[in-house]
N, C-alpha and C positions, 0 to 999 in steps of 0.2 A: 549288306544291310545298311551301310553308311550312305548309300545313294539317296538323293533328294526324294525320289519316288517313295522310299520307305520311311524316312525320318521327317520329311516336310521341310528340311533345312538344306541350304547349299553347303557343300563341303567346307567352304571358308567360314561360314557362320557356325557350323557344327564344331569346328576346331576351337573357335573362340569360346563357345558355350562350354565345352569340356574343360578348357583351361580356367574358365570362370568358376565352375562348380568344384574343381578339384580341391581347393583349399578347404571349403566347407565340409566336403565329404571326408577328407582326411582328419579334420578336427573331430567330427562326429564319430568316426571309426575309432580313433584313439581314445575318446571318452568312453565309448562302449566297451572296448577291450580293458581299459583301466578299471571300470566298474566290475567287470566279470572277474578279473584277476584279484582285485582287492589290494593291489600294490603297483608300483611303477614297473615298467618293462625291465627285464633282466638282459635281453638281447638287443642288439642294434636294430633300428628300423629296417625292414626288408628281409630280415632273417626268417627262416621257417619256410614251410611249403608255399608254393605259388597259389594264387586264387584261381578257382575254376572259371571265373568270369572277371577279367580285368576291368578297371574303372571305366575306360573308354567304351567298352562293350556294354557296361551297365547303363551308361547314358544312352547309347544307341537303342538298346532293348526297351528302355523306358519310353523313348520317343516313338518307337514303332508301336508300342502298346497304345500310346495316346493318339497316334495318327490313324491307326487301322483297327484298334481294339482286337488284335489277334489273341487267341488263347495263350496263356503262359506255357501250356504243355507243347504247343506248336513251336514257339520260340525256343523252348528247351531242347526240342528235337533238332532244330537247326544248329544250335550252338553245342549240342552234345553234352548237355548238363542236366541236372535234375530240375524238375519243375519248380521246386521250392527255391532254387537258386535264382531263377528269374523273378519269382514273386518277391523275394527279399531284395533284389536289385531295384525293382520298381518302388518298393516301399522306402528305400534309401534315397533314391534320386528325385522322386516326385515332390517331396517336401522342399528340396533345394530349388527346384524349378518354381514352385509356388511362392517361395520367399524372395525371389528376385525382384518382384514388383513389375512396373510397366514402364516401357521406354518413352522418352519424351522426344518429339521431333527435333532433329538437328542439335540435340544436346546429349552426346553420348555418355557423359559422366553423371547424368541426372536420371533417377528413376523414382516413380511415384508408388507409394505403398498403401496409402489410406485415402479416403474421400476428402479429408482435410488437406492432404498434400495436393490433390487435384484443384481444390478451390484456391489454395495459396498460389499455385502455378498460374491458374487462369486469371487471378487478380493481378499478378505481377506482370503478365505478358499480354493482357487484353484478349484472352481467348474466350470465344463464345462457346458454351458447352451444348452438347446434345445428350439427352438422358432418355433411356428406354429400358424396358424389361423384356426378358426372353425366357422361354420355358424349355426344359429338356425332359423327355419321358424317362422315368426311373422305374425300378422294380416295385411291384405292389407289395406293401407291408403285409405281414402275416395277419390272419384274421384276429388273433388274440392280442395284437399289439395295440397299446393305448395310443390314441391320437391318429388312428389309421386314416380317418377321413380327411385329415389336414392336408394330405398329399393329392387329393382329388381336385383337379383344376376345373373350375366352372367354365372356362373358355374351351379347353381342349377335350374335356370329358374323359380324362385319363389321369393316371398318377404321374405327377411331374414335380420338379423342383425349379424354382425361379431364380434368376440372377438379374441384377441391375447393371447396366453397361453405360459408361460415360465416354464420349468421344469429343474430339474437337470438330470444327466445321468442315474438315476434310475427311471425316470418318475414321480417324486414327484412334485406336483404343487407348484411353488414358487410365481407365480403372474398370474393374469388374468385381462385384461383391454383392453384399446384402442378400445372401443366399437364404431362401425361405421355402417352406413347403408350398406346393402349387395352389393351395386354396387361398393363401394370403394375397391381398391386392398389391399391385405394383407400387402404388403410392405409399401404402402402409409400410412396405418393406424398406423403402429409402428413408421414411420418417424415423424408423427405428434405428437407422444409422446416423441420425442427427442432422439430416440435410437442412431442416428448417433453421437450426441454429447456425449452420454454415452460411446460409443466405443472409442471415442477420449480421454475421461477423464480416462478411465480404459483400457489402451492398453494391459494389461495382460489377460483380459477376452476373452474367446473363446466361440464360439457358432456353433452349427450345425443346418442348416435350409434346407428347401426344395427348389425346383426350383423357387418358387414364390418370394424368397428373393435374387435372383441372383445379383440384383443391389447392395445390401449390401455386398455380397461376393466380387464383383469387387472393391468396394470402400475400403473395409478392408480385403484384401486377406490373411493377416496373422492371422486374428481373426475369420472371418466368413467362414465356409465351406459349400458350396452348392454342389449338385450333379454335376458330370463332364458333360461337353457338349457332346452331341451325335456326333460321327464321321460322316463325309460326306458319301454319298452313295457309292462313289468309294474307300472308305478306305479299306485297306487290312484286311483279317479276323483276324489276330492277334491283330490289333488295336481295332477292334470291340469287341473281346473277353476281352481285357484288360479294355475297357470302361465298359463292362457289369459287370465285376468282381468288379471294383471300385464303380460302381453305387449300386450294391447289398451291398457292405461293408458299404457305407455311409448310405444307407437306414436302415440297421439293427442297426446302432448306433443311428439313429435319431427316430426310430419307437416308442420309449418309450413316446414321447410327444403325439403321436396319442393314445396311451393307456390312457394317462391322460385325453385327450378329451373324450374318451369313458367312463371314470369314472364319469366325470361331467354329461354326458347324461344318466347315470343310473337313475338320478333324472328326473322324468317325465316332470317337468316344462321346462326343457331344451331340450327335444326331439321335442316338438312343443309348442312354447310359446303362450298362449291364453290370457294373460293379456294385460295391456296397454303397448305400446312400450316405454313410458317414464319411466316405472318401470323396464325395462329389464336389464339395467346396474346394478342396485342394486340387482336384483334377481340373476343374474349370479355371481356377486361377493360374495354374501352370500353363494351360493351353492359351489363355488370353495373354499371358505375359510373352509367350513365344510369338504369337500373332502380332503383338505390339512392336516387337523388334523389327519385323519386316515392314510394318506400316510406318514406323518412324522414319524410314529411309525414303519415303515417297515425297 
């Protein structure tokens, strides 16, 4: 199960990832055991019965779940453990993956965690950003659940959750967040994350967006570039031709963020999310962080 076809990671990167997560997992495990016991440990670390699923296998199982969305019962049968053991392993490792943040191209020691980090990085290194939203189909809420209609996407006509994705000019993921129900507009979602304040604080940061963020382009005309407005029906042919050329140019410069969204959805769990909606944000962040590791090496 450690092969790349199952985990989505090369063996070398998988080993580094397991070593990176080991410290955080051990600290969380010791804290959990200390809380359960109510006192400090009486035996040396490592004493007692062995775990049914060692730490490295827990990482592998979580990656396989994210990559292929296999049922926990199927993985439990492969590892000859109880299904609850696999479920517990995923719940332990997935938050650690989500907390890693996003890799920065050619800077191994630096990782971005918030949208403010992205703007500070772009300002310091002159990176032009690409911003876009993406949707993932989720399970339909129960009929009695308040706010059920909030998940119905007006674009896809299905129950979805949205995520905002920020990349550089090469399509390398720098941040993914602003997770909101599918009914919320893309621009509203990033505004709730304070993106307008960040453009004000970092006036040198520039970004290219699609037509859904035209309000930001109007508010920050020198920083945010949206597709040009379509000419009126009675516009002369040369004006229409100039608009079409400008639209294609802006689209070709912005399309890399769409490619980043496609990279995220190579992981089966983000093609159609079948888990609990409460875990979607953590799952998407974990997958986007793993994708950013590979993209940062390009």
